[in-house]
N, C-alpha and C positions, 0 to 999 in steps of 0.2 A: 759594882762597878761598872765601865763600859773598857772592853780591852785592848790593848795596846794594836796589838797584834791581830790582824785576821784572821793570820794562817792559809792566805792563800797563795799557793806557788804557781808563780807568774813563769815560769820559765817554758815550758812546751806543748802548750794547751792543744789537745790535739781537735780537729778540725770535725762538726758535724758529717756522719753518712751522707745527711740529707741534702748537704753543702749545694751550689753549684755555681761554676765559672763565671764571671762578666768579664766583659771586652772592656765594656767605662764603666768607670768607678767615677759614681759621685760625691761629694759631702763627705769627703774627709776632711777634715776640718784639725784645727788648730795645731799645723805640722811645726815639729820641730826637728832641730840637728845635735848629732853630737858634735864634740871640740873639732872634730878631724873635718866635719865637712863630709862623709862619707855617709852614714846610717841619717834614716826619717823616721822618728817616731811621731804617729796621728792618730787623731779620734775616727773611727768607724763603726756605725750603730753601738755607737754608746760605748766600746771598750776599747783602747790603744793598743794598737798595731805598730811592728816593726819592719824599715823596707831599708834596700839601698839603693845609693845612688845609682849606681851601675846596673844589676839585677833588681829591678822593683818587684819582687816575688814577694808578697807579704804577709808575714806569720803575727797570728793575733797574740797578745801579752798578757790582758786581763780577760777575764769573763767574770767581774762584780756584779752584783744585784745593781740598779742603777746607773750611770754616765760617769764611765772615767774620760776626763778632756785636762786642757790645758796643761800638757805635760813640758818639762823642761828638762832638758839632763845636765848635769852639774859639770863645773868647767873641766874638773878631772875626768871626767868620763866614767863617772863609779855608778852612779845615781840619776833615778827620774822619779821628780820631786812632780805630782800632779794634785788634782780635784778631784775631788769621784763623791757620790752619792748613794753609797749602799745603806748609809744610815738615815735615811731619809733628808738629811741636812748637807749642802757642802761641805767637806770636810778635806785637809790638807793631806793626802798621801806619800809614802817614800815607798820606793823598789828599786832593787837593783838595775842597774841596766840589762845583766846577762841572765837576770832572774831570779825570784826567790823568794823569801817572805815580805809581804807587806807592813809597812809600819805606818799605823795612824800617827799623826805629827799636832792635829790639833783638833778640839772636842768639845768646841762651843757649838749649841743650837744655831748660830749665825751661819750667814752663806762667807765661807770663807775660800777665795779663788786665787789659782795660784798665779804667780808675775812673774818671777826670775830668783836667780842664783847670788850668791856673794860671791867673788873671783875666787875668796879660799877656801868654798864650796863647804864653808860652815855651816852656811845660814839660806834662809829660803825668802825671800820676800813674798807676801799675800793681801790682798787688801777682805776687807770682814767691815759688817755693820755691826757688828756686835755693842759697841756704845752710842749708835745712833745712825751718822752717817757714815758709809762707806771710804774707809781710808786704809792707807798701808801698814802693815805688820811686820812683822821678821819674826822666825823662829829659829831656833837649832837645829842643827842635824839630828842631834840625838835627843830631841823632842827639849821639852822645859816649858816653860810659861811665854806664848808670844807677848811681844813689845811692840806697842805703838810706835810709829817711824818720827813721824811729826804732830806734835799737840794742835789744838785748837778745835772744837766743835766742827767749825766750818774748811777746815784745809781737807780738802774731799781728796787725795792726793792717791794715786793708781799708775799704773804703767812704769811703775819703776825699772830703772835696768841701770845699775852701778858700773861708774866708769873705772876700768882697771888702772890706769894711770896719775888721774887729779882726784881720784876719792867722790869723785861728784855723783849724787843722785840725784840722775835724770825723771823727770814725771812729765804727768797731765793733770789738772786739777779741774775739767768741768765735766755735765752729763754729756757734751757733745763728742768725748773722747770716751764715756765709759757706757753706761745703758744705753745710752742716745745715740752710738757709733755709726747706726744704719742711716740715720738721718742723712743723707746729701746734701751738699751743697750750700748748709748755714752759714752765714756771714754776723758778725753782734760781738759784743760785749763779752760774752760765756763764750768765744770760740776757744780751740784749746792753744795751745801755745808750747813749745819744744821746751822746758823751762830745767835749770838743775839747782844744786844745793849742794854744799859740802858743809855738814855738820861740826867737823874739826875747825874748820875756820870760820864759818858761820857766813860765808860766801854764796849766794843766788846773783846768780845769770841767766838770764832769757835770750835764748838763740833766735828766734821767730816773732814775727809781730803783724805777720800775715791777717787777713780779718777772719779768713777761712779757718780752714780745718788744717793742723799741723801736728802728730799724734804716734803712737807706738812706737818708741824709742828702743832700737836692739845695739848693741855695742858688741863689737868683736873682743878679742884680746889686745891688739895694738891701738886701742882707742876709736878706731873709727866709729861714726854715728849713721845710724840709717833709720831713719823713718820713713813715715808715711802723710802725703799730703794732697790738695785738689784743686791746687792753684794752677797747675797748667791748663786741665781741662774739664774743670770738675767732675771728676773721677779721680780714685785713692789710685796715688800712684806711688813709686818706691822715689827714696829721695836720700843724699846725703849733703855732708858740708864739703866745701872745695874753698878754700881759701878764706872761710867765717860765712860763706856764700851759698843760698840754697840753691843743688844743683841737681835734677830728675834725669832718672838713671832709667824710667821708664816712662813710655806715655802709650799706656792702654787706656784701649775706649772702652773699658769694664773693668770696675774696681779691684783692687787686691785687698786684702786683708791679713793684718797682723804678722808683719815681718817678721823673722828670727833671722841672725847670721849667726854663722859657726865662731866657735873660736878662734879658729883660725884663720879667721876671715875671707877664705875662700868663695864661702855662698853664702846666698839670702834666700831664704824659702819662704813661703807665703804663701795664702787661699786665692785662688782666683777663678772666676766661675764655680764656685762649688771643688774645685778641683787644687790638686796640689802641686805649685811653679815653681822652679828655682833657678834665681839669678846667678850668674857665674861673672864672679869679680871682675876674674881677671882678662875675661872676654865682652866684659860688657853686655851678657846675651840673655836672654829666660827662656827657659823652656820646659813645656809641661811633663813632669815626670809619670811615664808613662807605669801607674800602678795597677798590679795583676793581685789579685786574692780571690778568696771562694768565697760564696757570699751561701748565705739562707733567709732567703726571702720569704718574711713572712704576710707581710703587707695582703698580699693577694688572698690567703687565705680564708674560709669563710668561717667566722665568729657566732656564737650565739649570744640571742636577745631575746628578752622576755617584756612582750607589752603591760603584764601589769603593774599598778602604778606610775606608769608612765607613755599615759596616752595624755595626746598634745591638743588633740581636735577631733571633735565628733558631730554626727547626725543624726538623726532618727528619720526612720522613713514613713512616709505621710501615714501609711495603715497602719504604725505601732507597728511593727512585727518586726522588724531587722534595725540592725546601726549599721553604720560605718563611720569607721574612724582611723586616726594617725596614730602612729607611735614609731618614734625614729627616722620619719622620713618617709615612711611605709603604710599601704593604706588596707585595711583589714574590714572583711564586712564579715558578721555573725548576728543570730537571730536576739529577739530582744533582750533574752535572758543572757546571752554572751557563750551558751554552752558549745555552738558549732562555728567555728573560727574560720574563715579563708582567708589566704592574703591574695590581693590582687596584684596579676603579673603585671609589670611596667616599666621601666625605663629604670637605669639607677642613678635617677636623681632624686631632689628632698620635695615629697606630696608636703603641702602646710595645712592647704583649708580641703575637707569635702561636704557636700551637699548632695542629698536626693532630689532626685529630679519626681515630678508628678507623675511617673509613671510605675514608680517602687521598686523602677529593675537598672535606674541609668542613675551613673554617680558623676558629677559634678564636680571637678577640681584643679588644683593650681599647682603646679612644679617647676622648676626651675630648670630652665634651659640655656645654655650656656650663663649661667647664672640668674641671670631674671626670670620672674614667677609670670608664668603663662598657663590660660584656661586648658582644661580637657574633658574628655568625658570617656566613661571607658562601662564597659556593661556591669552589674554589681554581682553578678553568679563569677567573676574571673573569667568567662570564656571569651570576651572580644578582645578586640584589638586595642587600645587607646587611640584616640582620634582628638588630633591639635587644633582646636577654635582659634587661638590669638598667638601670633608671632612676632610680639615685643621685645625693644630693647627698653624696657620699663617694667616696673613690678604690676603684676594685678591680681589685686588684695582685697581682701574683706569684703566678700562677695554675701548682699541679703537678698530673701526672694521674698515677691508682693505674697499675701495671703493665698490666693489661687496657685503659686507656684509656677505662675506663664511669665513672669519677668523678674529677671535679678538684678540689684545696682552693685556696684563693686568701684572702688579704687582706683586708678592706674598712674602711674608714676607722681611725678609733682603735683601735676595742676589739674588731673581728670578726673570728672564723675561720669561714668558709661552705664548706659544699662541694655544688658542682654537680654534678648528673646530667647525664654527657652524651649520655644519650638522650632527655631529656624536654627538656633544657637550664634545667631547674630548678632555684635557689638554696634553701639555706637555712642558717643561722646555730646552728653548732654550739656555739661557746665565745665568749662575751663577756669580754671580758679585757682588762689596759693592754698594751695591743700597741703604742698608736704610729702614725703616719698614716704614716712614713718608717723609717727608719734599720733595716730589718725583714732578718731569717733569713728564707729560703726556706721553705715547711711540705714537708712531703713525707707520704707513705703509708709503712707498713711493707710486708713484701712480698706481704705474705698480704692487705693490703687493709682489713683490720679497724680500724687504727690510725690516725691524723694525727699527726704529729709537730711541733711548731713551738715559736715560743721568746716569751715571754711577759715584760715587764719586772715587778723588785721592787727597790724603791730606785735607779731608773736603772741597774738590773745584769739582764741576758739570764738567764732562766733558759731549761729545754729541758723541755717536757711534752710529756703524752702523752694523746691523747684516743681513747677506746673507740665507734667508730662506734655497733655496736648497743646497748654498756649505758650510751652517753652519760655516763660517767664522764671525769676526767681526774686525771692526776697529773701531779705536778712532780718529774720525776726529780732534778734538781740542787740544786735550792734551795739554793743558798750568796749569802754576800754579794759574790760577783765573778761577771761574766759567760761562760757559754756558749753559743757561738752555732753558726751553720752547721752545723744535727744532718744526718747524711745516713745511713738507715738502711741496715745491711750487705746486701747481694740475701740472702744467708743468715737472715737475722732474726733472730740473737743479739745485733750489736752496733749503737749508736747511736755514730756519729763525730761529733767536732766538735772546736771549736778554743776557747782561753781561756788568760788568763793568769791560773792558778791562785790566785795568792796577790794580784792586783791586779787595784784595781777599774778596769774601761773606763773609766768616767766618773770625771773631762772630760777627760780627755788621750787616751782610745781603748786599746784594747787595748795593752798593751807586752808586747812579745816574744813574740807569743802562740805555741802549739805546736798540734799537733794530736793530737787523744786520741781513744780508744775506750773505752766503757762497756758490760760485758759486762751482759745483760740477764737472765742467769742464772751461777748457780757451775757454768759450763762447765769441763771437764776438757781437757786437752792431748792430743791425740793420744796412742796408746802406740806404741813402735816396738815391740813385740812382736808387735802387731796388721799389723802391716805386713810383718813375716817371715812369718807366717803364711798371708798373701795368696800370698805367693811359692808356696807349693806346693796352692792353694784350685783344685779341679775346672772348667773353661771348658764349661758346657751348649753342646750343639752344637745350635746355629739350624738346625732343618728346611728346605733349600731345598725353592723352590717352581720344581716344573716346569714348569707350564703358563704360557706367553707367550703373548702376543696380537700376533699377526705383522703383524696389521695397522692396527694402532696406531699415529699416526705422531708423535702427539702424547709430551710431555717426562712419561714416570713418574717424574718427580721429586716425592715425599711431600714436605709440609714438616713440618720435624722438631716433634717428639712435644712438646708444653706440657707442662712439668714442673710440677707441683703444687707450690706453695710449703708448708713445712713451717708450724702454725699457729706464730704468734710467743706465745712466753711471756715475761710482764714479773715477775721477782723482786725486789720491791723492798727488801728487809730486806739491810740493808750494801750498799746498791748503789754508793754513792758508793768503798767499798773496792773495788772492781773496775774501776777506772780505770789504764788503760794510756797510756803515753806513747809515738806512733806515730813523729812528726819528729822531725829531728834536733834537740839542745841547746843549740845556736847559732843566734843569728837569730831572725827573724818569722816565723814558718810560716800561713796565713792557707786557710782551707776546714772542709771538704774539698770538693774542687769534683766528686768522680767515687768510686766501689767499682766495681772490677772484679772479678769472681770467675771465674776460669777451673780446674776440678777442683780442687787442695786451694793453688791459688797465690790470693791476695788482693793487689792493685792499691792501692793507695791515692794519690791525684794533688790536689796542693795545690800553693800560692801560697808559696815561701821565696825569700830572698836571701842562705841560711847561707853559701854558696861564696864570694862576693866583695861582695859587699854589694848586689847590683841583684837585685831580683827575677824568678823564670822559674819557669816549671810542671817541678816533680819529682814523683818517684812513689816511696813505698817498698813492695818488696816483701814480702809476709808468706808464709811458707811453710813447714810444720811441719819439723821438725829443720835447718833452716836459720835461719844468720844474718839479720836483716831487711836487705836491699840496698836504696840508695837511689842513682837516677839523674836526670840533669836531662835534661830534654825540649828537644831542642836548636831553635832558632828561635824560643825565647818567652824570651828575654832583655829585649827591650821591655815588658814589663810581666806576662809572664806567662800572660793568656788568661783566659778565665770560659767558661761555661756547656759544659760537657762533653754530647754526647749522644750514644746508641747505637742504630742502626739497620740492621736485616738483620745484625749482627753486627763492625759496623765502629763506629768513636769519631769524632766531629767534635767541634772547639771552635772558638769565635770566638774571635782575636788578633790584634790590630795593624786590628780593624775586616774583617777576613778572615776567613770561612767557610775551616776547612783541615782536611784528613784529619788524625787525629790517630793513629798506629802504634806501640804501647805495646811493642811486641818490639823496633822500631828506635828504640825516644826520639826519634821525631823527626815534623815537619809535612809534610803537603805541601797548598799555598794551594790553593785553587778558584778558580781565575781568574773573575769575575764584573764585567762591563762594562756598564753600562747607563742610559743617560742618562735623565731625567725632568723632569720642569719643575711648576714652582712657580711662584705670585706672592709677593711682599712683605705684598702687603695683604690678604689673606685668612690670614698666616702671622702677620703682628703682631695682628688681630681674637685669633687663638687663643691668644698667647703672652698677651694682655692679659687675657685670661677664666682662662686657667690659674694666672696667677700670683694673680690676685684669688680662687680657691679652693684653691688652697692656704696659703693665708694666711688663709683663712677657716677649715680644717679645722684648720692645726696653731699658730695663734698665740698665745701663753699663758696669753692672758686672753679667758677666755670673752666677757665685758662689750664688747674692743673697746677698752679705755678709753673707754667713754661714746661710741663713735662709733657710728653706725648703718651699718654692713658694707654690708649689699644694699643702701642707698640712696644707699650711695657708689658702687656698682660703677655702676649706672644713670645715676649725675650726671657720671662721667667715661667711661663706654662713648660715650655720645652725640658724644664727641668724635674717638673711632676712627674715623670715614667719613674725618676732615679730616687727618689724617695723612699726611705729606708724607714723610718720612723717618723714619730711624733714630734720629737725634736729638729728634724730634717724640715717639716712642715713649719714649724713654727718659724725657724731662719729663714726660710722663703719667702712667707706669705713679709715676714716683716722687711726682709730686705727690700723686697717688690715698693710696700708702702713708703719705706725712705725714699723710694726715688722723688716720692712728693716734695722733697725738704718742707715739712710740714709736723707741726709738732702735734701733740695728741692726738696720735696713732698710736695705732698696736695690735697685736693682735697675740691671744692666748689660749692655749687649748690644754688640754689634759682627759685622759683617757687611763679604764682599768686596767690596762694591758703595762703603764706606766707604775702602778704604786708599788709601793715597798712596805714589807711589812713591817721594816723596824724603826722607831722613829725616836726622838731622846728630847726633851728638855733640858734647858740651863736655868737655875734657879741663881737669881741674882741676889744681894741682899744691899746695893748702896753701899757697901765697904769695898775702898780703892787701894790696891795692893804698890806698893813698890818696883818700881822697873827692875832697878838690881836685885832686889831681896823681892823675891815674889809670894813671898808668905808673909812678910811686915807688912801690917797696916800704913797705908801711905796717909787719907782722909775719909770723912765719910761724905757722902752725896746728901745733899740739901732735899731736904722734903722725900727723901728714902725711905723707905721699911728701917735703915739702918738709924734715921736720925728719929728717935724716939726717947720720950725721956726713961724709959726701963732700959736702954740699950747706952752700956757707956764701954763705948769701944775706942779708944784711941790709938793715934798716930804712934807708932814705934812698938804697937803691939803685933806678937809673933801667932800667929794662925797654929795650931798645931793638930786638933782634931776637928772632924767633919761627923756628924750624928756618931758619935765616940770612936771614927777609925782614925789611926794614926795619919797622918799626911806625911810623904817621900815630897822634899822640898826640891829634889831634882827630879821630878814629874810635872808635871799639866796643873796648876790647878784646876784648870778649869773641870777634869776629870773628876773630882770631888762633888763637882756643882752639877754634873751633866745627868740625869737620871732618865729612865722610859717614860716616868709619869711625873708631871710636878708637885714637890710636896706639900701640904699645906702649912708645914713646919717643920723650922731645921736647929739644930743645937750646934752649937759652933766655941769650940775649946781655945782660947788663947792664954799667951803664958805673957805677963808684966813684970819686968823684976824678977825672975826665977818664976814668977809666982802663978799657977795656972786657974784659973775661970772660963766659968760657961755663959753661956751669953745663947738668950731664943729667941730667934726671928721668921718673921710672915714671910717667905720669900717673896719675889718680884721679879716680873719679865724681862728679858733685855731689851725688851720693847719699853719698856715703863722705864729702865734706868737711862737708857737711849735720850726720851722727853725730858726727867729731871735735871741732866749735863747739859741740855738746853734751855732748859729756865732757868739755871745758874747764870748762862750767858745773858739772860735776858737782866737776870737781877744785877749782875756787874754792870749791866750797862744805864742801870737806872740810878745805881750810886754815883757813878761818872759824872749823868748828869748833876744829881742834885750836889755835886761838890764842885763843878766846874758852873753852875748854872745857879750857885745860892741860895738854891732851895727854891726858887722861883719856878721853874718848868717841868712840867708835868711831863713825863716817859712812858709812853706804851708801846711793847710790840705785839704784832698778830702772827703769829706762826702761819695761818692759812686765812685765808677767805671761806670757811666754812661757816656753822652756826654756831658751836662750840666756841669760837675765838672772837665772834660777833657778842654774843654774851658776856665773854671775857672783857671785852673793849670797852662794852657799855657798862659794866660794873667798875673798870679802871676809870673811866671817864667820870661818873657818878662820884667817886670815893676823892677825884682828883683836881678835876679843871677848877673846880669853885674855886677854892684856894690858891689855884696858880695860876702865873702871868702870862702863863704861854705854854705850847704843847709840840712837843717831838712824836710825831706817828712813824714809826717803824717798820718797814714795810720789806727788810731787806730777808734775803733767803723765804720769803713768802712765797708757798708753793700753790698758790690760790683759790677756787671754789667758786662762790657766786653771791657773795653777799655787800658788794662794791654799794649800792644803791643806798643799804641800810648806812653804811660807813659815809657815805657825800652826804646822806640829809643831816646825818646828825654834826658832822662838823661845817655846813652852810647856816648853822643857827647863830642869827646874831640878836644880842638886843635890843627890844622894841618897845620896851617899857620899865617903868620900876612901879613897885606897890610896899607898900608898909601898913601893920598895924600900928595903932595910937601909938607913940613912944615907944617903939621897934624901932629897927633897922632898916632904910631904904634894901629894899633887894629885886634886883632884876627879873624880866621877861623875857624869855625861856629862862627857867630853872638852869639852864645848860647853852652855853654861848661860846661856845669856840672861836666863832669867824671874827668875834670882838675880840681877838685875842693874837699874836703872831702864833703862827703855825710853820711848823717844819717838817716835810714828809721823806724823810731817808727812805732811796729804793739804790739797790746796783745790779748786777748785773744777773744776781739770780731772782731778783723782784721777776716774778711770770704769770699767765692768765692773767684772773681776775686783780690782782695786785697791778696789773699793767691798765686795766680798765678803772680801779681807783685811780693811779696815778694821770691817765689819762684826764681824768673827770677833774681831780684835783686842782690840774693846770688849765682847764678850760673854765674851770667855776672861780679861778682867780682867787684859791682862798690862802696860800700864801707860796713858800719857797721851797722846790724842789732841789735836793742836795743826792747827789752819789755818783754811779754813771749809769748809764743807759740800762735799760730794760731787757730782761730775756729776749724778747719777738718769741713767747711762746703763749700764742691768745689767740683762740677761736675755743668758743663756745661748742660742746662737745655731751654725745650719748652715745651709743653702741647698739647693735642687736647681738643676738644669740644665734647659733647655728644647728645644725642638727643633732653632733654629739654633745652637744654645751659646750662649747668655744665659743670665743665672744671676740668679737672685734667691735675698734670707737670707731664712731664716724664725726668727724669736726666738721660740724654743715652750719655755722650762724659765724659769718665773719664781725669782725669790729672794727670800726672806723671813726676818725674823729671827726667834726664837726664839718672840719673842710676837706673829708674823705681821704685820709691818708687808712691806710693797711695798718693796725698795729703788730700782726703777726710779719710783715715784713719791714715794719721799722721800727716798732717798741715807743718808751717814751722817753725822751733824753731829758735829762734834769737841767734845772738854772745856772746851776753850780756842780760843774764837775770835779769830784773828788774820787779818787780809787784805794781801796782799801787793798793791798797787795800780799803775796802768801807771807812774807817777811813781816809786815803789819800784825798778820794774824800769830804768827808763830811768837812774835814780842810780843805780844797781846796789847798792839794799839790799833787804835778806830781813830781816825785823822777825819773819815767823814762824819760820827758822832762831835769830835771837837768842832768841824765847822758848824754840822748843825747846833749847837749851844752859842759861836761867837758869835753867827748871824742874828740868833736871838737876843741874846744879849745885846748888840747894838741896838736892835729894835727898840730896846726897851730903856735905853737909856733917853 
């Protein structure tokens, strides 16, 4: 059982002997005040600290594993409640203000975030996602089972603050005031307002109706309400109400965060520029609190890393004797067997790609400079100084060299293909086109070095283009409406191999079941059997043997193989698309090709495929005249297949599983080259590099060239000044996400985790689908439909009382969750209940809390369908899509197959839809109209197509939480005039998005593809307006009312009259 008391003494923790002082302390977060406004509690470096307003020398209060944040002092001044992650997930903990044992209040696997206290100091309020969507709960000072504050699956209540005089609970209920609070200057229907509700009298009040952000309410004991708004200047400032109207108390030009008013009303504390500020209510002045504390900086300390299994790129020297490779942004050189390794000294930037030059002594590589990739050279023995070749504010990447290693081709920025002379090391642009700054195919050379092959985008799809270097002409070889990608020129110059889904566009799904093809560059004929027969009788010319021998020469007389001059490449573009052949199997998905090997008449095509058992691996198809193609798997590549096949000195190599491996094409196997080498990096410089690379790639790829009106370059400098003060990875996440929030954009985000953050302990909560009474937390309330308790062999009923869990007697005064939360997830669980004084046992298969959340969501959907059936006299089909992903598309189509034929109308509910990419599939289905009928003799006339929803009334439901691809669907629905849209304006959260990884595995999102109506309106800025505006309010949800759904039924029934 998970212990309630952690046993941590939090009175006076001694500071480490290695600590050092700091005159400026930043990232002092989540500040709060004691009731008298004199003492400040805040978080710093993952711990809670304590200081005073008058003498701001800080003392550490906690040193628990993980992070302690969101501290709040009880109104009676005795307790600090806070969120901590010492058990892996976020729980609520309690400790005395003056130090003592720390008590755990919540014990669920979900994330519990501390919010506020009740004014009687008997309860704390917190948000949790334990039942699906995050919402507010409360738990007693003495523990017990938490109780949900407001019902309804989509009441996303947070930022609760209790009013001491009226009994009101102030709150926000939108994403923009919770996880997207860092997004600046949002205006739309999903904006946060200051709202309140009195549970006793069921009285609701909305205090603000500004279209921007009003959030983070805090209240003193006299009932004075303070909050944050961006109405004055687009930055978050402190506000209050004066005579019922909003009044700005600060006018900062940089935003504040999370204000908290002392109970006595004397002070309001908040974060600004990552430091603690105090607003004095009497004087109306704000001042920075000059906190002094001793720090123990660890980021500058070097840490050990290992290359084994973590190699991201490599190359083999032309002489076949050496390797060069990249691991965690560092460059290494070794012998071909990986026994002798040397790290190449260079700047503390991120290297991505490394390439040997022809001399076998020099490396060409790219690394970031102020976030952008540029080319450098360095001596491969590590004794030289790196030389920078390019100085671009764009990413130079994806270099391929010609057969003679005299030239290289690479991509630059969003729109350039460049060639670099590998003698002079000078670059020139050969093509400007719509290349895109990421999601590219590798360019390459023709075998004779006369052409460059690359891909460019047309209508979001890649075409294969070739550029003649001397003639400076470019030809689009494919020019279709679908993607052809990963072009690879065959060594004999006759074919270009590529992958494609030839009838399906790649966007927005990606390639769907692609195959590997080749296109013949001219009308080549197959070999003739007669020629092979004639060769059997061809006279061989005798070679004159040399009789002279140098007896005294002790050196090896082995001469290098004669270089065969490649045949000139010719390209006949007439009817070229008629000369395409499929190479890979017809089943599954094949990606590549990765490499083409030609030996004599045999051509081996290597690619990734999952056609055998659904798992991706490296395969090869051998093409040989007069033989059927033969396809074999390369053994040892089942964990993803590998990439980047290279040839040197007649041998093949591949990067697979983070290891460089020898590829034996004859034996169809890999032999790993064991490379082990430790190296050092420090997180201080790594974090700085991560910051600048993220900024640079957003600069290069953000969909809007004006950056939504933000000065992106100025913002880099504004936020970069805080990098030296970043103390840990949490601070980095805050800093980068705040920077991204300045763009007022959806689909942005920076995620990062590191080994230094890992916590040994973790716990899982086993849900059952049995819900319990709020007032009697061990008494069954009901069974959730479709849950693991909703089974024929489970007879648990409302009113039954839980007495044992796996044979352990429960204590009803304790939190129920502690009996269901374990270090690991159990396959089976035995519960003992009592009914009318008689005990009985039930065996269940536990389920995750995420599954329970989905089932509660499904209950809401089922309830809507029942309402529609009742109000619409069973004439209206109802279907809801939770998101626009493949699973929900399948469910939608199955729903339509079952319902639309027997119903007279359709309601498609996209409220609360979280987006995806299936808008086109949904709209194509909805657009089907009847065009004829057919009939078997004596049978009933039946329509064509089978499903023709466009021939019936359709209503599309949207609301302020319909976002991303749901907005694309709604905009398309309106443009196609498929029916009426009812609800509220959509979220304004729609940019098609991808992302990129960073040196340490961190990841950031790149919203790069804007979405516009046919008349040019930007959906991200304007959303989709309904034809009939109907709002569902907080109280509607609380009372289980749905005016939007009722209006939809009413409109359809009127149309059916």
